[in-house]
C-alpha positions, 0 to 999 in steps of 0.5 A, a space after each residue: 499500500 502506498 501513502 501520500 500526503 500534501 504540503 502547500 501545492 506539493 504532493 509527497 508520495 511514500 511507496 509503502 509502509 517501510 518507505 514511510 517509516 524511514 522518511 519519517 525518522 529524525 535526521 540521522 546519519 545512518 539513514 542517509 548512508 542508507 539511502 532511505 532518509 527524507 531528502 528535506 525537512 519539508 518531506 520529513 514533516 509530510 512522512 510524519 503527517 501521513 504516518 500519524 493517519 496510519 491504523 495500527 492495524 496496518 502494522 499486523 498485515 504489512 511485514 516490513 522484512 517477509 515472514 517467509 525470510 526472516 525469523 525475526 519477523 516470524 517471532 514478532 508475528 507468531 507472539 503477537 497477542 491480539 487479546 492485548 491488542 484489542 484496547 488500542 485496535 482502533 487507533 491511528 499512530 497519531 491517536 496512539 501517541 495522544 493515548 500514551 501521553 494521557 494522564 489516565 494511561 498509567 503503568 497498568 495500562 501500558 503493561 496490559 497492552 505490551 503483548 499486543 504491541 509489535 516493534 514497528 508500531 513502537 517505532 512508528 509512534 516514537 517518530 512522531 514524538 518530541 524528546 519530552 514525549 519519549 521521557 514522559 511515557 517511558 517514565 510511566 513504564 518500569 520494567 522490573 527484573 531480578 537475579 541476585 538483586 532487583 533492578 528497575 524499580 521506580 526511583 531506583 537507578 543501577 549501574 553496570 561496573 565495567 572494569 575493563 583492561 586492554 590485556 585482561 590483566 586480573 589485578 587491573 581488572 580487580 583494581 578497577 572493580 574495587 574502585 567502582 564498588 567503593 564509589 557504590 556502583 555495580 548493582 546492575 552487575 560486574 561486566 567485563 569486555 574481554 581483550 581475548 576470546 580464550 576460553 581459559 581467560 574468560 573462565 579466570 575472570 569469571 572465577 575472579 569475580 565469583 570468588 570476590 562476590 562470594 567472599 564478601 557476599 556482594 548481591 550483584 551478578 557477573 558477566 564476561 561479554 564473550 560470544 554466546 557460544 563460548 559462554 555455553 562451553 564455559 557452563 559445560 566445563 563448570 565455570 560459574 556464569 551468572 548472566 549470558 551475553 550476547 549482541 543482537 540485531 533486528 533481522 535474521 541476517 544481522 544476527 547471523 552476521 553475529 553467528 547467532 540464531 534464535 535456537 541458539 539463544 534459546 540453548 544458552 538461556 536454558 543452559 544458564 537457567 539450569 544453574 539455578 544461580 540467581 537467589 531473587 529471581 531467574 532472569 539470566 540473560 544480557 543483551 546489547 543493541 545499538 542503532 546502525 548494527 544491521 546497516 553495518 552488515 548490510 543487513 537491514 533490508 532497506 529498513 530505517 536503522 531505528 525500526 531495525 533496532 526496535 525489532 531488536 527488543 522483540 528478540 530480547 523480550 523472547 528470552 526474558 532478559 535481566 538487562 538490555 543495553 543500547 550502546 548508543 554511540 559506539 558504532 560511530 558517526 557514520 550511524 549517529 553523526 553527533 551529540 544531538 543525534 546520539 541523544 535523540 537516538 537514546 531516548 528512542 531505544 529507552 522508550 521503545 524498549 520499555 513499551 515493549 516490556 524490556 529492561 532498558 539500560 543505556 551505555 551513554 557514550 561516544 566515539 572520539 571521531 563523532 561530533 559529540 563531547 562530555 557535555 552531550 553525555 551529561 545532557 542524555 544522562 540527565 534525561 534518561 534518569 528522569 525517563 526511569 533508565 533501569 541502568 547506565 554504565 560506570 567506567 573509570 574516569 569515563 574512558 574506557 581503555 580497552 574499547 577506546 571509547 568515551 562513556 559515563 563514570 562512577 562519579 557521573 552515576 553519583 551526580 544523577 542519583 544526587 540531583 534526581 533522588 535515585 537509589 540503587 537496588 534495595 539489596 545492593 544498598 544494604 550490603 554497601 551500608 554492612 560494608 561501611 561504603 554507604 549509610 542508610 540513605 545511600 549516601 557514600 561515607 567519606 570518613 577515614 575509618 569507613 570502607 575498611 572491612 572491604 579495603 583490608 580484605 581485598 589487599 589480602 585477597 589480591 595479594 597486594 604488597 
């Protein structure tokens, strides 16, 4: 089905729903690179006007990527609930935006319709929303998950402690890990990006974190971000695996480029569940995504990068993850050119993920060749804190020395928690108090006698001179 909209004396025509969604997207360099972006701001406005009139039902009858050739499309179609959709089935995309912003549409209403939403519906409505709309609606939709602690509660924000090292030096990683814990970070998880995919090195890191966690009874979870097949192999060899990591995308072809399929993710999910390592819940998967991943693999099928990204959240939702992380500015300026595009993408991803019932976090980041700086990250951090983000990253000095990109620091987490009154995971805050790192309000202790139980034991554990 084609679409058209008239502005003044000019008629804009859009060949199909795929083209309409792409032309309605806010400007971003990735869509320009793919040749699917609007040619002018007037065409973008025309596309938004036409998109606002499209019935939500149209997305159930017009697959952007054919059902027969894409397993992600099949997952989306086969898992859709007409019963959950019934409450909003009469709406257009524009009406849906208005419904989402209505004060009577609360968390219960948004939860009721979750299974009735497709990624394409959610991507479509996000294209009609201003930044403040994305913040306001996402804030109304908490998604709570549990493993050894509870993440995503309203009024809380967690931090993934990321103690990477360019040579996987265990003592270097351990030192960064302790640094982050002293700043009250690590309640989302302690997650290491290894410099090598060596199974021996991965297992060593897993055992190091687990030894520390057990010694000090830290109520958090660990993850070494290696390929899912390596994690399955580590599980088979008895390694202490908490969360299973994998990068995912929104098309079967892009996922094949990552060396994965839905069946492989299912195998990993079942393997992790079989370990029964969670104490307060059994959400065991950790996924990372990012706008532009399908395009960078030439596996986007002409779909705009944001819609492809939201389709990845359907993959994530299938496996009931503990955390999902949009690494928003990591791929580079070819896909998100500057701070404005990165900010918009981060807000879109968080909003879309939350509407689909996904526990969204964000690596608020940029590469050094992007037209962005730390002020842009401060802005996005603050906006996502207001929007109810589940977690952010904690990187020493905000500068990842292994992956060579800029993210958010332990101090950034302190800032946003302070100005917005956000707490850590409850179980983790109790531990911080017991270890004399923070008081009962979650405020870090500054007295010289504080934190001694952890520091003294850590010196012995790390065999410091």
